[in-house]
C-alpha positions as CSV (number, residue, x, y, z in Angstrom):
1,M,187.7,106.9,111.9
2,T,184.2,108.4,111.7
3,P,181.5,106.9,109.3
4,A,181.9,109.8,107.0
5,Q,185.5,109.0,106.7
6,T,185.4,105.3,105.8
7,P,188.2,104.4,103.5
8,V,187.2,103.7,100.0
9,C,190.5,102.9,98.2
10,L,194.0,102.3,99.7
11,H,196.6,101.9,97.2
12,R,200.4,101.2,97.9
13,M,203.0,101.8,95.3
14,Q,206.8,102.4,94.9
15,A,207.9,105.6,93.4
16,D,211.2,107.3,93.6
17,S,212.4,104.8,96.2
18,R,209.7,106.0,98.5
19,T,206.4,104.1,99.5
20,K,203.4,106.2,98.9
21,Y,200.1,105.4,100.6
22,L,197.1,107.1,99.1
23,L,193.8,107.1,100.8
24,R,190.6,108.3,99.5
25,F,187.9,109.1,102.0
26,H,184.2,109.0,101.5
27,S,183.8,112.7,101.7
28,P,182.9,115.3,99.1
29,A,185.5,117.8,100.3
30,R,188.3,115.5,99.5
31,T,188.5,116.1,95.8
32,E,192.2,117.1,95.9
33,T,193.0,113.6,97.3
34,L,190.9,112.1,94.6
35,L,192.9,113.8,92.0
36,V,196.2,112.7,93.5
37,L,194.7,109.1,93.7
38,V,193.6,109.2,90.0
39,F,197.0,110.6,88.7
40,H,199.1,108.1,90.6
41,C,197.0,104.9,90.6
42,V,195.1,105.0,87.3
43,A,197.7,106.8,85.3
44,N,200.7,104.9,86.4
45,K,199.2,101.4,86.4
46,E,196.6,101.3,83.8
47,L,198.4,103.5,81.2
48,N,200.8,100.6,80.5
49,L,197.9,98.4,79.8
50,L,196.3,101.1,77.6
51,S,199.6,101.6,75.4
52,S,199.9,97.9,74.8
53,S,199.9,96.9,71.0
54,L,198.3,93.6,71.9
55,L,194.9,95.1,72.6
56,S,192.5,96.7,70.1
57,T,191.6,100.3,70.3
58,N,188.0,99.5,71.0
59,L,189.0,97.3,74.0
60,K,191.3,99.9,75.4
61,I,188.3,102.3,75.3
62,K,186.1,99.8,77.0
63,I,188.8,99.3,79.8
64,Y,189.1,103.1,80.1
65,R,185.2,103.5,80.4
66,T,184.6,100.6,82.8
67,I,187.7,100.8,85.0
68,S,189.1,104.3,85.0
69,L,186.1,106.7,84.6
70,P,184.1,105.2,87.5
71,L,187.1,105.5,89.7
72,V,187.6,109.1,88.5
73,L,183.9,110.1,88.7
74,Y,183.2,108.6,92.1
75,E,180.7,111.1,93.8
76,C,181.3,113.7,91.2
77,E,177.7,114.9,91.7
78,T,178.7,116.6,94.9
79,W,182.0,118.1,93.9
80,S,182.5,122.0,93.7
81,L,184.6,121.7,90.5
82,T,187.1,124.4,90.2
83,L,188.6,125.5,87.0
84,R,192.0,124.2,88.2
85,E,190.5,120.8,89.1
86,G,188.6,120.7,85.7
87,R,191.8,121.5,83.9
88,R,193.7,118.7,85.6
89,L,190.9,116.3,84.8
90,R,191.0,117.3,81.1
91,V,194.9,116.9,81.2
92,F,194.3,113.3,82.6
93,E,191.8,112.4,80.0
94,N,193.9,113.6,77.1
95,R,196.8,111.7,78.5
96,V,194.8,108.5,78.8
97,L,193.4,109.1,75.2
98,K,197.0,109.7,73.8
99,R,198.1,106.4,75.2
100,I,195.0,104.6,73.8
101,F,195.2,106.0,70.3
102,G,199.0,106.2,70.1
103,P,201.2,108.3,67.9
104,K,200.2,109.2,64.4
105,R,202.3,108.8,61.1
106,N,202.5,111.7,58.9
107,E,201.8,110.6,55.3
108,V,204.1,113.2,53.7
109,T,207.3,113.0,55.6
110,G,206.8,109.6,57.3
111,E,207.5,111.0,60.8
112,W,205.7,109.9,64.0
113,R,203.9,112.7,66.1
114,K,201.7,112.9,69.0
115,L,198.0,113.4,68.5
116,H,196.6,116.9,69.3
117,N,193.8,117.3,71.6
118,E,191.2,118.2,68.9
119,E,192.1,114.9,67.2
120,L,191.7,113.0,70.3
121,N,188.3,114.4,70.8
122,D,187.3,113.6,67.2
123,L,188.6,110.0,67.6
124,Y,187.0,109.4,71.1
125,C,183.6,110.7,70.1
126,S,182.2,110.7,73.6
127,P,181.6,113.9,75.8
128,S,184.7,115.0,77.8
129,I,185.1,114.2,81.5
130,V,184.0,117.7,82.6
131,R,181.0,117.5,80.5
132,M,180.0,114.1,82.2
133,I,180.5,115.6,85.5
134,K,178.1,118.4,84.6
135,S,175.6,116.1,83.3
136,R,175.7,113.7,86.3
137,R,175.3,116.9,88.6
138,M,172.3,118.0,86.7
139,R,170.8,114.5,87.0
140,W,171.5,114.3,90.7
141,A,169.9,117.7,91.1
142,G,166.7,116.3,89.4
143,H,166.7,113.7,92.1
144,V,167.1,116.1,94.9
145,V,164.3,118.3,93.5
146,R,162.0,115.3,93.6
147,M,162.7,114.4,97.3
148,G,160.4,115.5,99.9
149,E,160.7,118.8,101.8
150,R,161.8,117.1,105.0
151,R,165.0,115.8,103.4
152,G,168.1,117.7,104.3
153,V,169.6,117.7,101.0
154,Y,166.5,119.2,99.5
155,R,166.5,122.0,102.2
156,V,170.1,122.8,101.4
157,L,169.3,123.1,97.6
158,V,166.3,125.2,97.7
159,G,166.9,127.0,101.1
160,K,168.2,130.5,101.6
161,P,170.7,131.5,104.4
162,E,169.3,133.8,107.1
163,G,171.1,136.4,109.0
164,K,174.2,138.2,108.4
165,R,177.8,137.2,108.4
166,P,180.4,139.2,110.4
167,L,182.4,141.6,108.3
168,R,185.8,141.0,109.4
169,R,187.7,137.7,109.9
170,P,187.0,135.5,113.0
171,R,188.8,136.1,116.1
172,R,191.7,133.9,117.1
173,R,190.9,131.6,119.8
């Protein structure tokens, strides 16, 4: 393994009578692996804790903010967040918030129902996960702008590509 691919998180779990090994590498190009890691590790293990009736809602929110979000948002400043990945992250966040706040009882009929996404956003009172990623990206861009001109990251941010790309696809080797 190269230093650019040092393992950050290795998780082993049993699912459908198969053992799955999920490995997240320290590389910005591995966001799909990160999303798989998030949905399997965080959702399946911590959601049981977040749906417990023994913990208060405030404590569940603190657990989500201190354990789940740092894992999800690791290196999010360098991601190229696509619409699909943003939608998957919002689904994950809504799934966690539904577990934290639980079902709601209708006062008129007395039936239990799941909370809608707008109700979850009103109860959570914090920016969404996609907005957090965008704000961290802007903060990181501010750091890069203040770097010297000799730094490679600065040159990538303010540089302009030179030359022309070929018109057709590359030849097969």
